[in-house]
N, C-alpha and C positions, 0 to 999 in steps of 0.2 A: 860809266856809271860814276860818280865821287860818292861817298860819303861823306854824312853833313853829324856832324855832331857839335851840341849846343852847347856852348861854354859851361852850361849850369850842369850839365849834366855829370857824371860820373862812372865814368869808364874806367875798367882797373885794364894797366899794362898788358897784362897777363889775357883779357879775354881776346877771343878773335870775331872781327866786324866783316863783314861780306860787302860787297864790292855795291854801291847803291844805295844802302841800309840810311835812314837816318833815325836821330837818336834825338829827345826832344828835352827841355828845361826838366832839371830834377830829377830825370830818368836815374837810374843806378845798375851798371851793368857789372857782373864779381866777378874774380879771378874764375879764369876756365871756362867761361860762360863761352858757347860758341853759338853766334848770331850770323844768319843766312845773308843770302844775296839779295839788295829790295827788301830788306824789310822796313817798319815802321813801329817804332818803340816810342810811345807816346808818354806825355809832361809826367812824371812820376811814378811811372811805372819800374816793376823791380823785378830783375832776372838773376838769380842765385847761382854761386859757384857749380861750374859743372854744366849749368843747364844747357841743351841742346836746341837749338830754333832753326826749321829748315828755310827755306828759301820762301818770299813773298809773306813772311807772316805781319800780322799785325797786331800788337799788342795795344790797348787803348788806353787812357789816360787812368793811373791808380791800378793797372791791373798785377799780380802779385804773383809769379812764378818761380816758387821755391823750387832747391833743388832736391832730388836728381831729374826733374822733370825732364820730358823728350816731348818736342811738339814737331810732327811732319809739314811738309811743306805748305802754303795756302792756309794756314791755320790763323781763326779770330779768336782772341779773348779780348770781350768787351771790357766798358771801362767798369772799374773796381772788382772784376772775378778774381776769386784766389784759387792758387793750386796748392794745397798741404802739401805737407812733408812729414808728418808725425804722427802715426797711428794711435800713440799714448801722451799726449802732449800732459806736461808737467814742467815748471819753472824748478823744483827742486827734487832730490833724489827721497827716498821714504825717512833719510835720517835728517831731513831740510836744510843739505849742504843744495848749493847754487848748481844747477846742472853743469856739464860742460859739453863739448863735442863727443866726450868720449863717454857720457853717459845714454847715449840713444842712438839707433839708427835711423838716417835718413830712409824714406821711400818713395817711390815716386810717382806721379800723373805720366801717362802716357795720351797724350793726344794724335788721332791718326790724322793724313790728310787731308785737307779743306773741308776739317769740321770746325763747327762755330761753338765758343763757349761765351754766352750772351751776359749782357752787363749784370754784376753782384752774386752771380752764379757762384759756386765752391764747387771744386772735385776737392772729395776726401781722399786722399793717398791711400793704399795704392788702389786706384781704377786706371781704366785703359777705357778712351771714349773714341770709338770707332772712325773710320774715315765717311766724310762728309754728313758727319751726323749733326744734328742741331740741339744743344742745351739751351732751354728756355731762363730768361732773366730770371733771377731771384732763385733756380732750382738750387738743389744739394744732393750732388752724384756722390753714392755709397757703392755702388756698385757696377761692372763694366757697361758701358755703351755700345749696341750693337752698330754696326757701320749702316748710315742711311736712315737712324733712329732719331723720331723727335721725342725728348724726353721734357716735363715739366715736374715740379710741385717739390714739396719737403715731404719724404724721398722721393730724389727723380724715378719717374714711371713713364713709359712708354705710351704715349698716346696716337701716334703714327709715324708715317715715313716720310722722308724729306729727300728731294732729290740735287744733284750739283748746285744749281741754282739755289736751295734751299727755301724754295715753296714747297708745302706738303703738296702729297702726292692723292690723286684720286684714282678710287679702284676703276677699273675699266671692264675687267674678266676672268671673276675667278681671284686667281694669283698673281693677277698682271695689273701693274700700277703706271699711271703716268702723270710726268710734267705737264700742267695746266701751260708754263712758262715756255719749255724747249719742244716738247713732244716726246722729249725721250722714255722709253720704258723699263721699267725694273720689272724682275718677278720675284715674288717671294715664295722659299722654299722652308717648311720644317721652321719657320721664325726668323729665318735671316733673309734679308732682301740683298738684291744683285743686279747690275745692270743685264738689258735684256742684250743678247750677244746680234 
């Protein structure tokens, strides 16, 4: 599996790029970033210094992933989605001096295995998006998202559950939910969804 990097992409020599990864036109991968195997980094996407992407991650066009974000295997970041890193953003200090890297502390977004952040969604750090969760297009995530949760709106709130296929689950029996696509079953206990054994 060979790595493909468009001639117009900006990939720092100190970044680590996994085998089989494709990095497209105008994408930027900063110093110390780690991009796993088989990833697809779309046009104009940004991966900040020290960001870690697992294997088979897809960053769609113009997705912005700021340091120190950590994305698990199989994560999808939709077009124009943003993972922020500053709790209290300001361009200047209280005395009017332009801020430098020494004037603030970056906080990151963590995205669990298989989760999807849809187009134009914003995750405001520090938050964690759980495994296989689905953040709807345009949502603004300001608090942690549980595994398998479907969240929508501003601020994002849970309106249901999704399975590994990303399709909303159907209530079957009490606290048991079924995926209409795969037939897989999930069990909700105390507001936490897990795969049936």
